N, C-alpha and C positions, 0 to 999 in steps of 0.2 A: 144612246149608244155608250158603252163603257170604254174607258181608256185602258192602256196596257197595265197600269199598276193595279187597278181594281180587279181586272181579270186574273192577273198573276196571284193576287191575294186569295182569290176564290178557287184557285187551281188545286188539284189533288196533290197531296204531299209527295207522291212519286214523281210527278211532273216538276215539282219544285226542286227535288233532289237532282233531277236530270239537268235542270237549268244551272244549279250550283256546280255540278260536275263540269259542264261545258265552260262556265266562267272561270273555274279554277284552272282548267287545262289551257284556256286562252291566256290567262295571266302568266302561267309558267312559260308558255311559248313566247310571249312578249318579253318577259324578263330574260330568257335565255338568248333571244336575238339581240337584246340590248347589251348583254355581256359579251356576245360575239362582236358587236360593233365596238365595244370598249377596247377589246384586245386588238382589233384591226386598227383602230385609231391610234392607240399607243405605239404599236409597232411602226406604223407609217409616219407618225409624228417624229419618232426617234430617228428615222431614216431621212427626215427632211421633206417628206411628201405631205405638206400641210393641206393641200387641196383635198386629199382623201380623208384626212382627219376632220376637216370642216364638213365634208359630205356625210360622214358617219355621225357627226354631232347632230346634223339636221335629221337624219334617219332615226337616231335615238330619241330625239325630241318628239317626232311623229309617233314613235312607239309608246312613249310615255303618255301622250295625249290619248292614244287609242286605249291604253290600259285604264286610264281614268274614265273614259267614255263607257267602257264595258262595265265598270263598277256600278253604273246607274241601273243596270238590269238585275242587280242582286235582289233576291226576294226578301221580304220582311220576315222576321222570325215567326214561327207558328205560335199562336197563343193557345194555352190550355183552356178547354171549356170548363167553366165552373159547375160543380155539382149542385143541383138545386135542393137536394135532400139535406136536412140538418144532420150534423155530425153527432154521433152518440159515442160517449166514452164507455167502452165495455169492460175496461179494466179498473173499475171503481173498487176501492177498498172500503168496507164499512168501518 
């Protein structure tokens, strides 16, 4: 039985592109939520509400861990198949 990585490497390029698109969208979502947490934490910390700032710090840390966890599902780059025919230079000058 194969594991996820070997199955992913043998997948069709269109499926690989779909996986990449989903991962990019998730990363954008996680980063935008972290920026939202940052603004909320700064506004509430300036008002003296440190409990909310601490809570958003924990939430931002969880989002960072989730972002790094999603990165493990990135597919490996596609490798070009080598041509087995010998190359012939057709532009030879005598």
